[in-house]
Backbone as CSV, one residue per row, in Angstrom:
resi,resn,N_x,N_y,N_z,CA_x,CA_y,CA_z,C_x,C_y,C_z
1,MET,4.685,-2.481,-14.196,4.082,-3.666,-14.558,2.575,-2.977,-15.279
2,ASN,2.148,-3.595,-16.955,0.875,-3.387,-17.132,-0.279,-3.996,-17.099
3,ILE,-1.437,-3.627,-17.184,-2.779,-4.275,-16.922,-2.938,-5.573,-17.743
4,ASP,-3.304,-6.483,-17.524,-3.945,-7.508,-18.421,-5.612,-8.041,-18.235
5,SER,-5.971,-8.921,-18.803,-7.373,-8.965,-19.056,-8.042,-9.156,-17.525
6,ALA,-7.148,-10.142,-16.841,-7.240,-10.078,-15.523,-7.337,-9.178,-14.467
7,CYS,-6.751,-8.158,-15.069,-6.765,-6.752,-13.892,-7.969,-6.137,-14.176
8,VAL,-8.639,-6.156,-15.534,-9.774,-5.535,-16.135,-11.134,-6.066,-15.380
9,GLU,-10.803,-7.629,-15.329,-11.778,-8.165,-14.635,-11.804,-7.653,-13.107
10,CYS,-11.093,-7.572,-12.370,-10.412,-7.417,-11.060,-11.158,-6.064,-10.452
11,ILE,-10.852,-5.069,-11.428,-11.211,-3.580,-11.380,-12.991,-3.431,-11.530
12,ILE,-13.666,-4.116,-12.491,-14.893,-4.332,-12.795,-15.554,-4.668,-11.692
13,ASN,-14.851,-6.123,-11.144,-15.686,-6.477,-9.867,-15.754,-5.683,-8.654
14,GLN,-14.271,-5.050,-8.296,-14.332,-4.155,-7.226,-15.218,-2.923,-7.662
15,SER,-15.407,-2.332,-8.515,-16.507,-1.479,-8.746,-17.870,-1.903,-8.322
16,ARG,-18.334,-2.986,-8.358,-19.088,-3.627,-7.762,-19.415,-3.502,-6.289
17,ARG,-18.255,-3.843,-5.798,-18.168,-3.748,-4.105,-17.805,-2.255,-3.687
18,VAL,-17.927,-1.303,-4.485,-17.712,0.049,-4.286,-19.253,0.403,-3.866
19,THR,-20.188,-0.092,-4.877,-21.424,0.405,-4.651,-21.941,0.049,-3.327
20,GLU,-21.613,-1.227,-2.864,-22.280,-1.847,-1.907,-21.505,-1.124,-0.509
21,ALA,-20.124,-0.735,-0.620,-19.696,0.167,0.446,-20.345,1.336,0.711
22,ILE,-21.070,2.132,-0.446,-21.403,3.229,0.069,-23.118,3.082,-0.027
23,ARG,-23.495,2.089,0.171,-24.843,1.281,0.346,-25.551,2.104,-0.942
24,ALA,-25.240,2.252,-2.102,-25.826,2.910,-3.322,-27.179,2.084,-3.566
25,ASP,-28.356,3.085,-3.787,-29.464,2.689,-4.118,-29.262,1.717,-6.061
26,SER,-30.169,1.210,-6.227,-30.072,0.578,-7.423,-29.945,1.432,-8.732
27,ALA,-30.387,2.625,-8.852,-30.467,3.681,-9.957,-29.010,4.062,-10.017
28,LEU,-28.451,4.295,-8.601,-27.200,5.161,-8.621,-26.176,3.883,-8.840
29,SER,-26.365,2.554,-8.319,-25.361,1.465,-8.743,-25.204,1.090,-10.244
30,LYS,-26.336,1.222,-10.892,-26.456,1.255,-12.505,-25.714,2.095,-13.079
31,ARG,-25.772,3.359,-12.517,-25.009,4.691,-13.248,-23.659,4.387,-13.196
32,MET,-22.983,3.924,-11.979,-21.932,3.896,-11.588,-21.427,2.672,-12.093
33,LEU,-22.104,1.397,-12.473,-21.370,0.410,-13.049,-21.559,0.289,-14.485
34,ASP,-22.347,1.238,-15.173,-22.601,1.207,-16.582,-21.365,2.207,-17.050
35,ARG,-20.903,3.133,-15.976,-19.710,4.158,-16.113,-18.424,3.359,-16.784
36,VAL,-17.895,2.160,-15.643,-17.168,1.612,-15.429,-17.142,0.572,-16.879
37,GLU,-18.335,-0.277,-17.156,-18.294,-0.857,-18.325,-17.645,-0.109,-19.448
38,THR,-18.291,0.681,-19.731,-17.930,1.566,-20.874,-16.455,1.891,-20.731
39,LEU,-16.020,2.425,-19.336,-14.615,2.683,-19.482,-13.577,1.418,-19.441
40,GLY,-14.289,0.029,-19.116,-13.359,-0.806,-19.349,-13.186,-1.120,-21.040
41,GLU,-14.013,-0.800,-21.871,-13.906,-1.017,-23.599,-12.558,-0.281,-23.953
42,THR,-12.093,0.721,-23.125,-10.885,1.799,-23.469,-9.911,1.648,-22.614
43,PHE,-9.602,0.873,-21.890,-8.674,0.820,-21.159,-7.349,1.075,-21.777
44,ASP,-6.101,1.497,-21.264,-4.933,1.376,-22.162,-3.823,0.578,-21.512
45,PHE,-3.890,-0.553,-22.478,-2.984,-1.684,-21.463,-1.741,-1.361,-21.760
46,THR,-1.014,0.001,-21.701,0.227,0.249,-21.694,0.448,1.177,-20.402
47,GLN,-0.766,1.032,-19.509,-0.706,1.571,-18.407,-0.662,0.551,-17.218
48,SER,-0.133,0.968,-15.997,-0.146,0.035,-14.839,-1.745,-0.165,-14.412
49,PRO,-1.580,-1.243,-13.276,-3.416,-1.293,-12.948,-3.929,-0.136,-11.991
50,PRO,-2.766,0.529,-11.439,-3.282,1.505,-10.325,-3.625,2.830,-11.377
51,GLU,-3.016,2.794,-12.491,-3.192,4.027,-13.415,-4.341,3.998,-13.839
52,VAL,-5.197,2.758,-14.255,-6.295,2.522,-14.978,-7.364,2.636,-13.877
53,ALA,-7.055,2.427,-13.046,-7.910,2.403,-11.305,-8.340,3.668,-11.454
54,SER,-7.474,4.608,-11.026,-7.434,5.832,-10.731,-8.513,6.818,-11.517
55,THR,-8.450,6.277,-12.619,-9.697,6.783,-13.618,-11.311,6.471,-12.972
56,VAL,-11.114,5.323,-12.914,-12.435,4.804,-12.799,-13.010,5.006,-11.445
57,TYR,-12.078,4.980,-10.352,-12.329,5.603,-9.180,-12.789,6.944,-9.167
58,GLU,-12.226,7.663,-9.762,-12.119,9.352,-9.738,-13.758,9.481,-10.197
59,GLN,-13.991,8.797,-11.537,-15.462,8.938,-12.236,-16.358,8.200,-11.503
60,MET,-16.199,7.405,-10.684,-17.334,6.630,-9.779,-17.575,7.721,-8.421
61,ALA,-16.654,8.327,-8.135,-17.023,9.252,-7.065,-17.543,10.528,-7.685
62,GLN,-17.035,10.847,-8.969,-17.745,11.790,-9.054,-19.344,11.709,-9.523
63,ILE,-19.812,10.654,-9.969,-21.249,10.010,-10.092,-21.777,9.846,-8.808
64,ALA,-21.211,9.505,-7.583,-21.823,9.146,-6.436,-21.597,10.678,-5.726
65,GLY,-20.914,11.575,-6.080,-20.906,12.764,-5.093,-20.438,12.754,-4.096
66,MET,-19.166,11.862,-4.236,-18.682,11.794,-2.902,-16.979,12.342,-3.175
67,ASP,-16.447,12.746,-2.349,-14.668,12.883,-2.524,-14.054,11.741,-1.947
68,ASP,-14.531,10.878,-1.120,-13.901,9.859,-0.522,-14.946,8.690,-0.435
69,LEU,-14.810,7.857,-1.349,-15.752,6.935,-1.632,-15.756,5.548,-0.048
70,TYR,-14.482,5.783,0.335,-14.243,4.811,1.401,-14.117,5.437,2.967
71,ARG,-14.338,6.924,3.000,-13.960,7.485,4.538,-14.136,6.535,5.502
72,GLU,-15.879,6.087,5.477,-16.112,5.599,6.467,-15.553,4.104,6.943
73,LEU,-15.401,3.165,5.824,-14.423,1.927,5.994,-13.116,2.386,6.173
74,LYS,-12.182,3.089,5.979,-11.293,3.749,6.420,-10.891,4.074,8.040
75,THR,-12.015,4.541,8.273,-11.984,5.112,9.621,-12.121,3.578,10.309
76,HIS,-12.921,2.697,9.886,-13.208,1.540,10.997,-11.655,0.493,10.796
77,ALA,-10.965,0.598,9.705,-9.909,-0.220,9.853,-8.858,0.790,10.429
78,THR,-8.857,1.832,10.628,-7.786,2.314,11.500,-8.148,1.929,12.847
79,GLN,-9.544,1.842,13.280,-9.581,1.842,14.509,-9.404,0.001,15.054
80,LYS,-9.271,-0.612,14.099,-9.355,-1.931,13.840,-7.495,-2.439,14.448
81,ALA,-7.125,-1.487,13.309,-5.287,-1.491,13.332,-5.146,-1.094,14.985
82,LYS,-5.752,0.082,15.337,-5.009,0.148,16.769,-5.324,-0.906,17.643
83,THR,-6.397,-1.734,17.967,-6.298,-2.659,18.900,-5.362,-3.425,18.954
84,PHE,-4.633,-3.450,17.809,-3.369,-4.409,17.910,-1.831,-3.930,18.499
85,ILE,-2.186,-2.725,18.755,-1.083,-1.891,19.059,-0.236,-2.345,20.221
86,PRO,-1.195,-2.877,21.369,-0.302,-3.381,22.862,0.317,-4.508,22.379
87,GLN,-0.147,-5.409,21.599,0.096,-6.820,21.462,1.606,-6.404,20.840
88,LEU,1.550,-5.724,19.485,2.751,-5.637,18.806,3.693,-4.716,19.614
89,HIS,3.242,-3.967,20.249,4.788,-3.604,21.092,5.420,-4.493,21.859
90,LYS,4.635,-5.384,22.623,4.894,-6.889,23.433,5.714,-7.353,22.547
91,GLU,5.581,-7.504,21.181,6.183,-8.440,20.434,7.451,-7.944,20.140
92,LEU,7.601,-7.011,20.073,9.096,-6.128,19.919,9.755,-6.206,20.722
93,GLU,9.313,-5.754,22.231,10.193,-5.954,23.614,10.711,-6.784,23.695
94,ASN,10.196,-8.332,23.001,10.631,-9.675,23.695,11.164,-9.927,22.171
95,SER,11.365,-9.568,21.168,11.883,-9.971,20.090,13.454,-9.937,19.977
96,SER,14.255,-11.277,20.017,15.522,-11.253,19.016,16.050,-10.576,18.151
97,ASN,14.912,-10.324,17.171,15.311,-9.582,16.068,14.359,-8.634,15.713
98,ARG,14.484,-7.523,16.178,13.507,-6.493,16.056,13.424,-6.275,14.744
99,LEU,14.241,-6.012,13.801,14.354,-5.452,12.431,13.206,-6.521,11.725
100,LEU,13.538,-7.726,12.015,12.520,-8.779,10.924,10.981,-8.834,11.871
101,THR,11.035,-8.590,12.976,9.704,-8.190,13.754,8.983,-7.359,13.084
102,ALA,9.717,-6.153,13.057,9.174,-4.788,12.484,8.453,-5.110,10.834
103,ILE,9.370,-5.577,10.343,9.289,-5.837,8.924,7.827,-6.491,8.785
104,LYS,7.768,-7.541,9.598,6.635,-8.445,9.667,5.422,-7.847,10.185
105,ILE,5.281,-7.107,10.818,4.425,-6.416,11.459,4.065,-5.295,10.296
106,ALA,4.726,-4.540,9.475,4.213,-4.301,8.300,3.773,-4.828,7.418
107,VAL,4.185,-6.045,7.456,3.604,-6.855,6.172,2.330,-7.372,6.449
108,ALA,2.004,-7.412,7.695,1.093,-8.370,8.265,-0.125,-7.053,8.153
109,GLY,-0.106,-5.655,7.874,-0.709,-4.676,8.088,-1.269,-4.588,6.199
110,ASN,-0.552,-4.960,5.452,-0.741,-4.972,3.881,-2.351,-5.934,3.908
111,VAL,-2.267,-6.719,4.719,-3.979,-7.294,4.366,-4.977,-6.531,4.195
112,ILE,-4.736,-5.129,4.919,-5.920,-4.317,4.645,-6.100,-3.689,3.247
113,ASP,-6.776,-4.659,2.530,-6.713,-3.629,1.243,-8.196,-4.117,0.391
114,LEU,-8.879,-2.834,0.675,-10.205,-3.629,-0.334,-10.379,-3.469,-1.738
115,ALA,-9.178,-3.276,-2.638,-8.905,-3.338,-3.554,-8.937,-4.505,-4.459
116,ALA,-8.392,-5.548,-3.390,-7.443,-6.870,-3.683,-8.432,-7.587,-4.226
117,GLU,-7.972,-8.845,-5.224,-8.781,-9.675,-5.744,-9.095,-10.843,-4.600
118,VAL,-7.922,-11.097,-3.938,-8.488,-11.854,-2.406,-8.292,-11.235,-1.277
119,THR,-9.076,-11.609,-0.185,-9.142,-10.821,1.062,-8.569,-11.686,1.759
120,PHE,-7.989,-11.236,3.004,-7.569,-11.894,4.429,-8.150,-11.450,5.336
121,ASP,-8.373,-12.153,6.360,-8.490,-11.452,7.880,-7.359,-11.132,8.296
122,LEU,-7.652,-9.811,9.042,-6.489,-9.486,9.890,-5.839,-10.004,11.145
123,ASP,-7.267,-10.380,12.111,-6.862,-11.323,12.884,-6.007,-12.488,12.804
124,GLU,-6.559,-13.287,11.915,-6.082,-14.611,11.402,-4.276,-14.220,11.228
125,GLU,-4.211,-13.219,10.431,-2.622,-13.129,9.823,-1.935,-12.277,11.046
126,MET,-2.438,-11.495,11.974,-1.581,-11.054,13.338,-1.251,-12.515,13.846
127,ALA,-2.131,-13.572,13.841,-2.046,-14.570,14.728,-0.817,-15.695,14.642
128,LYS,-0.752,-15.447,13.005,0.405,-16.330,12.308,1.693,-15.596,11.736
129,ILE,1.556,-14.508,11.581,2.683,-13.845,11.082,3.947,-14.006,11.265
130,PHE,4.108,-13.898,12.691,5.544,-13.903,13.563,6.027,-15.534,13.210
131,LYS,5.358,-16.246,12.728,5.611,-17.647,12.556,5.476,-18.114,10.833
132,THR,5.659,-17.125,10.211,5.440,-17.477,8.785,6.777,-16.395,7.906
133,ASN,7.356,-17.599,7.151,8.413,-16.969,6.762,8.088,-16.385,5.099
134,PHE,8.906,-15.222,4.905,9.048,-14.544,3.671,9.445,-15.826,2.763
135,ALA,8.506,-15.777,1.582,8.613,-16.660,0.423,9.561,-16.271,-0.285
136,TYR,9.634,-14.810,-0.438,11.108,-14.322,-0.995,11.657,-13.222,0.014
137,ASP,12.812,-13.851,0.171,13.108,-13.307,1.256,14.656,-12.749,1.257
138,ASP,14.658,-11.080,1.250,15.632,-10.622,0.909,15.836,-9.467,2.221
139,VAL,15.500,-10.238,3.710,15.750,-9.348,4.822,17.207,-9.220,5.130
140,ASP,18.001,-10.245,4.879,19.533,-9.721,4.922,20.041,-8.710,4.168
141,VAL,19.358,-8.838,2.997,19.698,-7.629,2.133,19.470,-6.146,2.193
142,LEU,17.950,-6.503,2.698,17.522,-5.000,3.283,18.233,-4.588,4.402
143,GLU,18.561,-5.551,5.500,19.272,-5.058,6.626,20.629,-4.526,6.347
144,ASP,21.551,-4.965,5.531,22.666,-3.919,4.728,22.356,-2.955,4.261
145,ALA,21.522,-2.957,3.503,21.256,-1.545,2.881,20.642,-0.297,3.767
146,LEU,20.036,-1.251,4.618,19.826,0.057,6.081,21.004,0.431,6.645
147,GLU,22.090,-0.469,7.083,23.186,-0.247,7.602,24.046,0.976,7.167
148,ASN,23.844,0.837,5.660,24.465,1.774,4.824,24.011,3.299,4.365
149,ALA,22.812,3.335,4.703,21.472,4.131,4.151,21.784,5.368,5.583
150,SER,21.854,6.665,4.756,21.662,8.119,5.052,20.117,8.332,5.469
151,THR,19.760,7.863,4.360,18.279,8.471,3.997,17.270,7.739,3.644
152,LEU,15.979,7.213,3.955,15.101,6.204,3.690,13.734,6.799,3.303
153,LEU,13.120,6.259,2.297,11.835,6.775,1.561,11.160,5.448,1.804
154,TYR,10.013,5.696,2.649,9.298,4.537,2.900,7.861,4.968,2.347
155,ILE,7.316,4.208,1.509,5.767,4.742,0.596,4.937,4.007,1.262
156,GLY,4.052,4.606,1.829,2.837,4.239,2.381,1.971,3.195,1.178
157,ASP,0.572,2.593,1.773,-0.125,1.925,1.224,-1.664,2.206,1.532
158,ASN,-2.105,1.382,2.432,-3.432,1.542,2.785,-3.831,2.159,4.176
159,VAL,-4.741,2.719,4.394,-5.054,2.970,5.521,-5.714,1.745,6.664
160,GLY,-5.388,2.167,7.649,-4.988,0.975,8.604,-3.958,0.343,8.676
161,GLU,-3.183,-0.375,7.647,-1.928,-0.801,7.486,-1.046,0.483,7.782
162,HIS,-1.363,1.853,7.887,-0.389,2.995,7.937,0.176,3.044,9.600
163,ILE,-1.113,2.341,10.332,-0.964,2.139,11.849,0.460,1.065,12.049
164,PHE,0.626,0.489,11.270,1.582,-0.811,11.410,2.614,-0.204,10.715
165,ASP,2.775,0.746,9.626,3.877,1.377,8.931,4.300,2.309,10.178
166,TYR,3.626,2.991,10.966,3.992,3.800,11.975,5.282,2.679,13.281
167,LEU,4.619,1.974,13.437,5.271,0.848,14.558,6.361,0.396,13.791
168,CYS,6.833,0.238,12.540,8.121,0.016,11.582,8.902,0.769,11.566
169,ILE,8.331,2.419,11.330,9.088,3.175,11.263,9.994,3.770,12.575
170,GLU,9.256,3.727,13.705,9.639,3.648,14.895,10.638,2.780,15.472
171,THR,10.132,1.958,14.875,11.630,0.830,15.367,12.447,0.935,14.426
172,LEU,12.606,1.416,12.971,13.552,1.676,12.280,14.514,2.860,13.070
173,GLN,13.810,3.924,13.291,14.515,5.112,14.192,15.010,4.456,15.267
174,ASN,14.700,3.750,15.914,15.480,3.318,17.136,16.711,2.221,17.074
175,LEU,16.530,1.427,15.801,17.945,0.484,15.554,18.622,1.360,14.883
176,TYR,18.563,2.435,14.078,19.298,2.955,12.891,19.124,4.699,13.292
177,PRO,19.354,5.177,14.311,19.008,6.420,15.069,19.736,7.754,14.094
178,GLY,20.578,7.166,13.242,21.386,8.547,12.241,20.449,8.351,10.981
179,LEU,19.220,7.551,10.699,18.577,7.345,9.430,17.567,8.768,9.315
180,GLU,17.494,9.403,8.173,16.355,9.985,8.283,15.434,9.268,7.204
181,ILE,14.355,9.239,7.831,12.632,8.516,7.383,11.987,9.683,6.642
182,SER,11.432,9.578,5.366,10.325,9.944,4.807,9.296,9.538,4.659
183,TYR,8.066,9.392,5.232,6.839,8.798,4.962,5.845,9.339,3.813
184,MET,5.662,8.901,2.823,4.970,9.409,1.749,3.384,8.547,0.922
185,VAL,2.771,9.594,1.132,1.204,9.291,1.128,0.821,9.855,-0.638
186,ARG,-0.793,9.651,-0.790,-1.109,9.682,-2.038,-1.401,11.066,-1.744
187,GLY,-1.542,11.679,-3.212,-2.230,13.144,-3.148,-3.553,13.461,-2.891
188,ASN,-4.729,12.602,-3.059,-6.038,12.169,-2.828,-6.769,11.134,-2.451
189,PRO,-7.678,11.199,-2.225,-8.363,9.720,-1.584,-8.721,9.026,-2.715
190,ILE,-8.157,7.827,-2.541,-8.333,6.905,-4.058,-8.434,5.354,-3.254
191,ILE,-9.186,4.782,-3.646,-9.780,3.699,-2.977,-9.751,3.391,-1.291
192,ASN,-8.778,3.030,-0.697,-8.707,2.894,0.788,-7.015,3.367,1.061
193,ASP,-6.478,4.167,0.092,-4.763,4.342,0.476,-4.980,5.323,1.538
194,VAL,-3.781,5.632,1.973,-3.572,6.380,3.009,-3.173,7.893,2.441
195,THR,-3.786,8.926,2.816,-3.514,10.371,2.295,-2.925,11.197,3.761
196,MET,-2.956,12.091,3.458,-2.043,12.974,4.281,-3.231,13.275,5.418
197,LEU,-4.487,13.277,5.305,-5.278,13.152,6.475,-5.036,12.013,7.569
198,GLU,-5.158,10.725,6.975,-4.781,9.705,7.840,-3.621,9.811,8.567
199,ALA,-2.414,9.784,7.795,-1.218,10.202,8.113,-0.904,11.369,9.318
200,LEU,-1.731,12.155,9.030,-1.333,13.705,10.053,-2.538,13.185,11.511
201,GLU,-3.353,12.452,11.367,-4.156,11.906,12.548,-3.661,10.680,13.068
202,ALA,-2.685,10.059,12.594,-1.900,9.127,13.239,-0.598,9.395,13.843
203,GLY,-0.096,10.861,13.674,0.851,11.514,14.224,2.195,11.453,13.169
204,PHE,2.285,10.918,11.974,3.294,10.791,11.432,4.475,11.967,11.136
205,ASP,3.529,13.207,11.054,4.458,14.337,11.105,5.479,14.698,12.337
206,THR,5.102,14.023,13.105,5.862,14.038,14.288,6.733,13.014,14.489
207,LEU,6.793,12.009,13.946,7.731,10.759,13.742,8.539,10.910,12.905
208,CYS,8.103,11.574,11.706,9.346,11.711,10.237,8.752,12.544,9.754
209,ASN,9.695,12.675,8.531,9.215,13.805,7.324,8.055,13.008,6.559
210,LEU,6.881,13.581,6.488,5.791,13.240,5.786,5.478,14.008,4.722
211,VAL,5.172,13.253,3.825,5.354,13.364,2.243,3.881,13.249,1.318
212,ASP,3.796,14.588,0.933,2.504,14.541,-0.142,2.924,14.304,-1.697
213,SER,2.926,12.535,-2.369,2.891,12.737,-3.533,2.519,13.258,-4.224
214,GLY,1.327,13.606,-4.219,0.827,14.278,-4.979,0.221,13.316,-6.362
215,VAL,0.374,12.075,-6.139,-0.287,11.214,-7.038,-1.777,11.074,-6.912
216,ASN,-2.434,10.801,-7.969,-3.667,10.339,-8.162,-3.950,8.882,-8.257
217,THR,-3.077,7.959,-7.763,-3.148,6.509,-8.002,-2.905,5.460,-6.820
218,PRO,-3.640,4.577,-6.731,-3.383,3.843,-5.892,-2.219,3.015,-5.958
219,GLY,-1.308,3.959,-6.212,0.214,3.321,-6.233,1.131,4.412,-6.545
220,PHE,2.444,4.472,-6.639,3.178,5.796,-6.469,3.424,5.740,-8.394
221,ALA,3.083,6.506,-8.750,3.048,6.126,-10.278,3.889,7.416,-10.270
222,TYR,5.275,7.386,-10.783,6.433,8.471,-10.673,5.991,9.674,-11.350
223,GLU,5.534,9.576,-12.745,5.155,10.597,-13.785,4.470,11.189,-13.224
224,ARG,3.340,10.867,-12.201,2.229,11.901,-11.926,2.607,12.305,-10.462
225,ALA,3.770,11.970,-10.248,4.099,12.819,-8.930,4.556,14.359,-8.873
226,ASN,4.576,14.981,-7.419,4.706,16.482,-7.480,6.298,15.964,-7.686
227,LYS,7.143,17.348,-8.014,8.535,17.231,-8.441,9.116,17.375,-7.367
228,ALA,8.881,17.604,-5.914,9.420,17.432,-4.678,9.497,15.842,-4.513
229,SER,8.717,15.153,-4.718,8.575,13.604,-4.566,9.218,12.935,-5.437
230,GLN,9.355,13.251,-6.637,10.344,12.688,-7.479,11.409,12.637,-7.483
231,GLU,12.075,14.010,-6.606,13.089,14.492,-6.381,13.717,13.475,-5.038
232,LEU,12.847,13.336,-4.061,12.850,12.591,-2.823,13.302,11.139,-3.389
233,PHE,12.690,10.669,-4.067,12.259,9.197,-4.470,13.860,8.868,-5.313
234,ASP,14.311,9.858,-6.071,15.516,9.817,-6.928,16.818,9.793,-5.972
235,ARG,16.734,10.655,-4.956,17.860,10.962,-4.238,17.772,9.840,-3.141
236,ALA,16.798,9.449,-2.170,17.108,8.798,-1.425,17.739,7.359,-1.258
237,ASP,18.947,7.216,-0.187,19.572,6.227,-0.340,19.076,4.916,-0.595
238,LEU,18.271,4.744,0.135,16.676,3.546,0.072,15.542,3.924,-0.247
239,VAL,14.707,2.866,-0.697,13.141,3.085,-0.964,12.514,1.910,-0.581
240,ILE,11.543,1.961,0.647,10.928,0.771,0.698,9.304,1.110,0.469
241,THR,8.690,0.318,-0.737,7.114,0.239,-1.195,6.485,-0.615,-0.497
242,LYS,5.294,-0.076,0.261,4.435,-0.970,0.643,3.336,-1.441,-0.378
243,GLY,2.938,-2.671,-0.285,1.769,-3.094,-0.817,1.790,-3.387,-2.727
244,MET,0.837,-3.963,-3.062,0.906,-4.322,-4.767,0.734,-2.761,-5.261
245,GLY,-0.311,-2.331,-5.028,-0.049,-1.142,-6.024,0.933,-0.592,-6.041
246,ASN,2.014,-0.023,-5.321,3.193,0.704,-5.396,4.018,-0.445,-6.210
247,TYR,3.783,-2.230,-5.954,4.992,-2.802,-6.890,4.562,-2.709,-8.236
248,GLU,3.116,-2.808,-8.494,2.640,-2.475,-9.976,3.151,-1.140,-10.760
249,CYS,3.040,0.038,-9.642,3.750,0.957,-10.328,5.220,1.221,-10.591
250,LEU,5.978,0.136,-9.768,7.177,0.601,-9.807,7.906,-0.491,-10.069
251,SER,7.575,-1.706,-11.031,8.043,-2.941,-11.548,7.632,-2.715,-12.898
252,PRO,9.176,-2.813,-13.505,10.352,-3.213,-13.413,10.805,-2.304,-12.153
253,ALA,11.788,-2.323,-11.826,12.280,-1.248,-10.360,12.907,-0.097,-11.448
254,PRO,12.382,0.786,-11.477,13.169,2.310,-11.856,14.657,2.639,-11.283
255,ARG,15.163,1.958,-10.040,16.064,2.204,-9.678,16.772,1.202,-8.527
256,LYS,18.103,1.435,-8.164,18.586,0.554,-7.271,18.020,0.970,-5.810
257,ASN,18.828,-0.275,-4.847,18.230,-0.023,-3.589,16.576,0.306,-3.343
258,LEU,15.832,-0.374,-3.943,14.334,-0.597,-3.826,14.010,-1.890,-3.226
259,CYS,13.196,-1.781,-2.297,12.695,-2.850,-1.729,11.003,-2.873,-1.877
260,TYR,10.704,-3.823,-2.273,9.316,-4.214,-2.483,8.925,-5.145,-1.217
261,LEU,7.839,-4.493,-0.325,7.199,-5.248,0.774,5.912,-5.395,0.426
262,LEU,5.349,-6.854,0.641,3.637,-6.718,0.334,3.630,-8.262,0.734
263,LYS,2.118,-8.327,0.595,1.670,-9.829,0.605,0.819,-10.171,-0.714
264,VAL,1.097,-11.190,-1.147,0.737,-11.633,-2.277,-0.753,-11.427,-2.490
265,LYS,-1.841,-10.841,-3.016,-3.143,-10.915,-3.156,-3.720,-11.240,-4.393
266,CYS,-3.171,-11.142,-5.473,-3.756,-11.661,-6.775,-2.767,-12.588,-7.742
267,ASN,-3.402,-13.237,-8.345,-2.717,-14.087,-9.390,-1.793,-13.325,-10.338
268,VAL,-2.257,-12.208,-10.996,-1.158,-11.067,-11.847,0.348,-11.004,-10.825
269,VAL,-0.206,-10.203,-9.747,1.057,-10.199,-9.006,1.924,-11.290,-8.857
270,ALA,1.320,-12.380,-8.419,1.956,-13.700,-7.940,2.628,-14.095,-8.977
271,SER,2.085,-14.067,-10.482,2.654,-14.332,-11.237,4.390,-13.768,-11.936
272,SER,4.068,-12.428,-11.475,5.229,-11.371,-11.937,6.130,-11.750,-10.867
273,LEU,5.968,-12.330,-9.740,7.112,-12.201,-8.643,7.765,-13.668,-8.364
274,GLY,6.767,-14.578,-9.557,7.376,-16.218,-9.590,6.570,-16.422,-7.920
275,GLN,5.692,-16.173,-7.330,5.360,-16.627,-5.763,3.582,-17.053,-5.871
276,SER,2.924,-17.303,-5.089,1.628,-17.599,-5.087,0.726,-16.631,-3.945
277,VAL,-0.410,-16.886,-4.206,-1.111,-15.850,-3.636,-1.601,-16.472,-2.108
278,GLY,-1.406,-15.464,-1.274,-0.959,-15.377,0.088,0.468,-15.276,0.683
279,ASP,1.450,-15.601,-0.354,2.902,-15.240,0.170,3.338,-14.050,0.514
280,ILE,4.176,-13.734,1.580,4.452,-12.651,2.035,5.977,-12.459,1.137
281,VAL,6.527,-10.946,0.747,7.620,-10.995,0.234,8.385,-9.589,0.648
282,CYS,9.455,-9.832,0.756,10.507,-8.759,0.882,11.592,-8.874,-0.335
283,LYS,11.458,-8.397,-1.332,12.370,-8.328,-2.508,13.119,-6.924,-2.729
284,MET,14.437,-7.123,-2.682,15.336,-5.983,-3.061,15.669,-6.079,-4.392
285,ASN,15.565,-5.062,-5.043,16.106,-4.721,-6.267,17.660,-4.582,-6.235
């Protein structure tokens, strides 16, 4: 999907939050925000929001002299997510439908998004997620696809959320022992998206096949991915994409058997999906 005027406003507003997150002084903040305002005048409306955002964040990082604007906040998000692991293991052990529980765990983690128009409280989400129904509910279709798949590509989204992805993939491996699973991450730090660094720290390399997509966008932009990732995306029997950034890059769906798994956090995506902000979505192509 392509950006519109609401996306531009969102990117500019988020740039202000970036300066606050890195505790930039007034001079540095002005330099960064002036650059974003200038970039905003020439945004390419044929690109997806993550593609436009990649240029903005890369230039902000250059001005700030930082390779990872959100390193500190990503560490905090991971620590916060880990506090839920014992509770989530109990939910899985006591569940009569472990697939549904695992998918909801993955979606609950999707609230950890520092670039969203609307933010949600993780504690509150975890308290209600198992009683919340999918507004767009293709869980049964996803289950059929999993039962018939030999290979699954699971495209990650944000740091902290990746801890929930780990539990979901672990459960999928138990439910479908013959399924070969790959977990794909971003090629470099961009907003608070998961990269190889955080995935290795979480142990994904011993859990499943861990893949660096090579993309510099907060979403899987196929044209920017390395050849190996493109080939994996094309040949996987099933692809699960987490979060709005991946949805924005991969909508309309470029292939069959692609599942969008996310919480709706902005009006543009809500309109595209025909849902409301705050809804959770499991949509199969």
